[in-house]
N, C-alpha and C positions, 0 to 999 in steps of 0.2 A: 406478538400482535402484528397485524398487517399495517405498514405505514400508510399515511394518507396518499392518495393518488394512484395506488395500485388496485386494479379491478380484478375481482375473482372471475376466472374463465373456466371453472369446472374442475372436477376431480380427475386426476390423471388416469389414463388407461392402464390397467394392471401390467400390460406387457411393455409399457414405455420405459426406456432405459433411464436410470438416474445415476448420478455419481456422488459417492460419499467420500469424505476425507476423515480418516480416523487418526486422531492425535494420540499416539501411544505414550504412556507414562514414562518419563525419562529418569535416568539415574544420576546421582551426584550433581544435582543442580546447585546445591550449596557450594560445592567445590568450584563449579563453573563461575559462580558469583565472585568468589575469592580471586580466581584467576583474572577475571575481567578487571577487578580493582587493581591488581598487581601490574598487569600489562599497560594500564592506563595512567598509572601514578608515576610521575617523574622521579619520585623519591624511592621507588621500589627497584631492587636489583633486577626484577623481571620486566622493567619498563621497555616497551617496544618489542618484546620477544613474543610475537603473536603465534597463535596455534594454526596449524594446517587444518583443512577440513577433516582429514583422517584422524587427527588428534582430537578434534571436537567430537567426532563420531565415537571414538573409543571411550570418551568421558561420559557421554550422555545416552548412548544407545540403550534401549530397553534390555532387560535381562532376557536370555534365551527362553526361559520359562514363560515370561510374559508374552513374548512374540509367538511362541507355539500355542499358548492358550487362545490368543486372539485369532490366529490362523485356523485353529481347530473349530472355533465357533463359526467363523465365516464359511469354512468348507462344509460344516454340518448343515448349513442352509443352502448349499449348492453354489456359493459364491467362489468363482475361480479366477475372475479377471481383476487382479490386484497388482499394484505397482508400489514399490517402496522408494524412498529417497536415499541419498548417500549416507545420511546419518541414521537411517533405519528407524526413525521415530515418527514417521508418518506413513500411512498406507492410503492409497487412492484406489477405490474399488467401484466398478460399474456392474449394475445388476438391474433386473426388472423392478418396477415400483412395487409390485406385489411381494417380491422377495425382501426388499428393503423394509416393508411394513411388518413382515413376519420377524425380520431380524431385530427391529427396534419397535417393540410393542408400544402402541399409543400413537405412533406417527401415522399421518395420512398425507399423501402427496397431492397437491393441487397446483394448478397453473394460475399465475397472476400476470397481468399485462399492464404496461404503462407506456402509452404512445406506441412506438415501434419495438419496444423491448418486452421480453417475455422471460419469466423465471419460474422455476419449480421449487416450491417450498412446502413445509408442513406447518399449518397453523396451530397444531397441537404438540404438546411435549412428548418426548420419547423416553423409553427406559431401556436399560441393558441388564442382562442377568447379573445378579449380585456378585457372582464369582468373577465377572469381567470388569466390574466397576473399578477395582483397584489397578487395572492395567490401562485404563483409558482416561484421558483428560476431557475430551469432548469428541463429538462426531459433527463434522462440518458438512454443509450442504442441505441443512434442514430448515433453519429458522432465519438466519440473518439475510436481510434484503440489502441490495447494493446501496451504499451511502450516497446521498445527494448533496451536491454543492448548492449552498444557499445563494440566492440572487442578492448581490450587494446593492444597497440603496444608492441611487444616483441623485438624491436630493441636493447633495453638496455641489454636484456639477452644475445643476440649474442655478443655484445661488451664485456660484462663481461666475457663470456666464452673465447673469444679470448685473453683477458687480462690475464685470469687465465692460459691459455696454455703457454703464454709467460713468466709467473712468475715461476722461478725455485723452485721446491719443493712445489708448491701450487696446490691444487686440481683444476681441470678444471670445476668442478660444485659442487653444494652443494644441500642438501636435500630440502631446501626451508625454508619458514617461518612457522615453526611448532608451536604448542601451547607453548612449553617451551621457544622458542625464544621471543614470545610476552610477556609471563609472566615475563621473565627476564628483558626485556626492561622497563616494568612498575614496576619493583622492587617488584614483587609478589613472595612470598615464598610458600612452600608447605602448610603452615598453612592458607594462604589467600583463604579460601573457604567459601561458604555459610553455616551457621549453624542455623540461626533463621528459625523456621518452616513457618513463614508467608512471607518469601522472595519468590518472583516469577518473572519470566521473560518469554518472548515469542518472536517469530519472525513470520512475515507473509510470506506466499509463494504465488506466482502468476504465471500465464501463464503456467499452467500445470507442474509446477516445484514441485517435491515431494522428500522426503527423504526416506531412508529405515532404519528400526531399526537395521537390521543386519550390514549394512555399518557403522552405528554410533557405534555399539558395537565393531566392529573390529578397527575402528579409535581410540577409547578410549583405547583399549588394546595396540595399538602400541604407542600412543603418550600421554597417560594420566597417566603414571606410577608414575610421580613425584608429583602428587597432588590428593587429594580426589575428586572424580567426580561421576557423574551418567552416566550410559551407555544406558539409555532408556529415551525417551520422555514420560513424565507422562501422557499427555493427548493430543489428537488431536481433534481440534474443526473444524467441517466441513468435507469435502470430501477428503480423502487421496487416491490418485491414485495408481493403481496397476502396472503401467508401469515401465520403467527404472528410476532409481534415477537421478534427475537433478543435475548437477554440482553446480549451484548456491545455490539451496536449501540445498544440502548436506553441502557445506561450511558454510552457515549461521548457521545451527544447530550445526555442530561440533565445530565451533570456539566460538559461544556464550556460549556453555556448557563447553568450556575449560577455558575461561577467567572469566565468571561468574560461576565458577565451584561449583558443588554440590547443586545448587539452583533448586528448583522445577520449572519446566517450561512447562506449557501447550503450545501447538503450535496452533496459530490461523490460520485457513485456510478458504479462501472464499468457501462457501459451494456449490458444484456442479455447476460450472459456466455454465450458459446457453450461447449459441453462440451469443446472442444479449446482453449479460450482460457485463458490464465493471468490470474487476477483482478488481481494486483498490476501486471502488465504493462499490462493494460487501463486501470488508473488512471493510469499514467505517460503513456499515449497521450492521455488526456483533458487532462493538463497541457500537452502539446505542441500541443493543438488548440484552445485557448480563449484569446482575447485578453484577456478580463476575468475575473480570478480573485480569490477572497478572499486577503487578505494572509497569513493564518496558517492552516496545515493541521495537524491532529492525526491521527496514524495509529497504530493499535494493530495492528501486523502485523510479522512477522519470520520469517526462516528461519535455521537453523543455517548459519553462514558456510561450514563445510566441506562442505556439501551443494551449494554453488553453484560454477560455473566462474569462473575469473578474468576471462574475457572478458565474462561476464554482469555481474559486479559492477562492472567498470571502465565498462561502458556505462551502467549505472544511475547510477553516480557522475556521469557527464557529464549525465544527465538532471536530477540534483539541481543541478548547476552551472547549467544552463539556467534552472532555477527561481530560484536565488539571484541570478542576473544580472538577473532581472526584479523582484527585491525581495521574493520570497516567502520566508516562514519555514516550514520543515517540521519538525514535532516528531514524533519516533518514541518509542514505548515501549521501554524497555530490556529488557523481558522479565520473566517470572515467576520466574526462577531465579538472580538475581544475575549473577555472571560466567558461569555455566553450566559444565558439566563434561562432557568427552568421555571416557567410560570405555573403556579399551582392555583387553580380556581378556588377562591375563598380562603386561601392560605398564604403562607409566606413564600415569596419568590426566593429561589436559591441559585447559586452559581452552578453552571453546567459545563464541566470540563470536557474537552475533546480528547479522544483516545485514537491513535497512539501518541498524540502530542503530550499527554500527561505521563507517559512512560519515563522512568528515570534512566533508561538505557538508550535514549535517542536525544538528539539536539533539536529543540523546537525553535522555529524562527518566525517572528512576527513580521508585519509589513513595515514599509518605510513611507511616511506621509510626505507629500510635496504640495506646496502651494505655488502655483504659477511657475513650474520648473522651466 
């Protein structure tokens, strides 16, 4: 279904190019799960003996017969522009919308807009030939709309200001939770900074959210005086937009570089998002296509679990297992609403988990509350 706020802008022209991501069925995922447990368990003799990207590929890559069956199906519909990833378990293909609709009976591509943003999606379900179903987990670029960050209520801030105004001799406002406040809360001193040259960290940015190097340098000049730090991102992976800096992207960069201070940190970015591409899926493909990655990734992104298919979540879990087998730690935000609530009209309200925060193969981190820091 189309999420609230997205307006229908018409059926896509038959010749308009769309991009589809085919998740090919992987082999030996049970063995992969065992290896993840072994390399992560201090009691295991395999603890810390992480796999290379090539070893992960050899373990999970689809069978040659499966890959050939999918390629034959694509070429039979005239699809020639396809690219794989290093682990050979994803294919990205570009084709006219009319070709995609013949390839996936039932699908219809339409344009939807929200503010300045535009995406191409199919509001209808698709099918694949029965003989292909066993070789595909899902086809991305059809249904999932970009996840939206919910606006956090500021009622508590108004109450705090009113309380402050009533308190004699107390300031009615404060500067906020600056890096020094967080570092003090976690007992970090000026000496708690990264020194080892092989330490590295990264955060992902989505939904046309970008940071600016000049903003980061100014932030560190204002708030980083009490600890050693870097004032520039060492490396940007993918497309870095030239528009206005995004609030969320800026906060992600500034605060990860303030708490994990002085660490080398490339920034992973979904490369040049196509309007029919799903940004989170594009980031996963980056992880499957790079042999050298930062050890720690921080991601502020999530969907309501009940909005996703079981097949999609199970496949994403395998992607996180692939990362864990390589020794990567992926941190996800728990969300802005605690456990979350799914309100059912006339029925019982239920908890509403956020995914990937609910995945057993990532570390989910909640917020830290402060009162008058």
